[in-house]
C-alpha positions as CSV (number, residue, x, y, z in Angstrom):
1,M,30.2,131.8,103.4
2,T,27.2,129.7,102.0
3,K,27.0,126.7,99.8
4,R,25.4,126.7,96.5
5,G,22.3,125.0,98.3
6,G,22.0,127.6,100.9
7,G,23.6,125.9,103.7
8,I,26.8,127.3,105.7
9,S,30.2,126.0,105.0
10,A,31.9,125.1,107.9
11,L,35.3,127.2,108.7
12,G,37.2,124.3,108.0
13,E,36.2,123.7,104.8
14,V,36.7,127.4,103.6
15,L,40.1,127.7,105.1
16,S,41.1,124.0,103.8
17,G,40.2,125.3,100.3
18,Y,41.8,129.0,100.6
19,T,45.3,127.6,102.0
20,R,45.3,125.4,98.9
21,R,44.5,127.7,96.4
22,R,47.1,130.0,97.8
23,N,49.8,127.3,98.3
24,W,50.3,128.4,101.4
25,Q,51.6,125.3,103.2
26,R,54.3,125.3,100.5
27,Q,55.3,128.8,101.0
28,L,55.3,128.8,104.8
29,G,57.7,125.6,104.8
30,L,60.0,127.1,102.5
31,N,60.0,130.5,104.5
32,Q,61.1,128.5,107.5
33,V,65.0,129.5,105.5
34,F,64.6,132.8,107.4
35,L,64.3,131.3,110.8
36,F,67.6,128.7,110.6
37,W,69.7,130.7,108.0
38,D,72.3,131.7,110.2
39,E,72.5,127.9,111.9
40,V,73.0,126.2,108.7
41,L,75.3,128.3,106.9
42,A,79.1,129.4,107.9
43,P,79.4,132.8,109.6
44,E,81.7,133.9,107.1
45,I,78.5,133.6,104.3
46,T,75.7,135.0,107.0
47,A,78.1,137.9,107.7
48,H,77.8,139.0,104.0
49,A,74.6,137.8,102.9
50,R,71.2,137.6,104.3
51,P,67.7,135.9,102.8
52,K,65.4,138.6,101.7
53,V,62.6,137.1,99.6
54,I,61.4,133.4,98.1
55,K,59.8,134.0,95.0
56,G,58.5,130.5,93.5
57,D,61.3,128.5,94.3
58,T,64.0,130.9,94.0
59,L,65.7,132.4,97.1
60,W,66.8,136.0,96.8
61,L,69.8,137.0,98.7
62,E,70.7,140.2,99.7
63,V,75.0,140.7,99.5
64,S,77.1,143.2,100.7
65,D,79.3,143.7,97.7
66,P,80.0,142.4,94.3
67,V,82.7,140.3,95.7
68,W,80.3,138.5,97.9
69,A,77.5,137.9,95.2
70,Q,80.3,136.3,92.8
71,Q,81.8,134.0,95.6
72,L,78.4,132.8,96.7
73,Q,77.3,132.2,92.8
74,F,80.0,129.5,92.8
75,E,78.7,128.3,96.1
76,T,74.9,128.0,94.9
77,K,75.0,124.3,94.9
78,T,76.3,123.6,98.5
79,I,74.1,126.7,99.7
80,L,70.8,124.9,98.4
81,Q,71.9,121.5,99.2
82,C,72.6,122.8,102.9
83,L,69.0,124.8,103.0
84,N,67.1,121.7,101.4
85,G,68.5,119.2,103.8
86,R,67.2,121.4,106.8
87,L,63.9,122.1,105.1
88,T,63.2,118.1,104.3
89,A,64.2,117.1,107.9
90,L,62.0,119.8,109.4
91,T,59.0,119.0,107.5
92,K,59.9,115.1,107.2
93,G,58.4,115.0,103.6
94,E,55.0,116.1,104.5
95,I,55.0,118.9,102.1
96,E,55.7,118.2,98.3
97,N,58.5,119.7,96.3
98,L,59.8,121.5,99.7
99,Q,62.7,122.5,97.9
100,L,64.5,125.3,96.9
101,R,65.8,125.4,93.2
102,D,67.6,128.5,92.7
103,I,69.6,131.5,94.7
104,R,69.6,135.0,93.1
105,F,71.4,137.9,94.3
106,K,70.8,141.4,94.9
107,L,73.4,143.9,96.0
108,C,72.5,145.7,99.4
109,H,71.7,149.5,98.6
110,G,73.2,151.8,101.0
111,P,76.0,150.8,103.8
112,W,75.9,147.2,104.7
113,Q,74.3,146.9,108.1
114,P,75.8,143.3,109.1
115,V,73.8,141.5,111.8
116,V,75.4,142.5,115.4
117,E,75.8,139.4,117.3
118,A,75.1,139.7,120.9
119,E,78.0,139.1,123.3
120,K,76.6,136.0,124.2
121,P,74.5,133.8,121.9
122,S,70.8,133.6,123.0
123,P,70.0,129.8,123.0
124,P,67.8,128.3,120.5
125,P,64.1,128.5,121.7
126,G,62.8,125.6,124.3
127,P,59.9,123.5,123.5
128,V,56.6,125.6,123.3
129,D,54.7,125.6,126.3
130,A,52.7,122.4,126.9
131,A,49.6,124.5,128.6
132,R,49.8,126.8,125.3
133,Q,49.6,124.0,123.2
134,V,46.9,122.5,125.3
135,E,44.7,125.9,124.7
136,F,45.6,126.0,121.2
137,Q,44.3,122.5,120.5
138,Q,41.1,123.3,122.9
139,L,40.5,126.3,120.4
140,T,40.8,124.1,117.2
141,A,39.1,121.0,118.2
142,D,35.9,121.7,116.9
143,M,37.3,122.1,113.6
144,D,35.7,118.8,111.4
145,D,38.7,118.8,108.9
146,K,41.7,117.3,110.4
147,E,44.1,118.5,107.8
148,V,43.2,122.1,108.3
149,R,43.4,121.8,112.0
150,E,47.0,120.4,111.2
151,T,47.7,123.2,108.8
152,L,46.7,125.9,111.9
153,R,48.5,123.9,114.4
154,R,51.8,123.8,112.5
155,L,51.0,127.7,111.6
156,W,50.6,128.7,115.2
157,L,54.0,126.3,115.8
158,I,56.1,128.4,113.4
159,M,54.6,131.6,115.0
160,E,55.1,130.5,118.4
161,L,58.8,129.5,117.7
162,G,59.6,132.5,116.0
163,N,58.2,134.8,118.8
164,M,60.2,132.9,121.3
165,R,63.3,133.7,119.4
166,R,62.5,137.4,119.2
167,K,61.7,137.7,123.1
168,P,64.3,139.2,124.8
169,E,66.0,137.2,127.6
170,A,65.0,137.8,131.2
171,E,68.0,138.6,133.5
């Protein structure tokens, strides 16, 4: 991209502006709900409801049947408190307005496929490999915009933790 004066814009400037315009920092923060859903709520709830999508500040849950939709409607406030408390703890208040305001329910079409738990629960992912962190820091070291560099670091860390959860354990 070029500036009006004909100069070339730094990648950091372009990314920073784009992520701000798209409000990605906030949306990425809210989407962490998908990562910790099973950890925060009771197994009885997670067996019958799962997060489907977040639109704005509303979480849409897919539920197994109408009875559970009604029961969870009564528990909306408590569920929001649990999820918002975890969001606040994860971001340490760095992202403004990182709170879900409402929960809506959608019945599952077709047979409910509960998430099958493994015989032995997998441990939470350990810390991200220090060598990979250093490698990523070296890749972004030339970026002048500290805010963009930090945003990319957080996004990378979220992706790394998500990948660590999906990797099968070596036996």
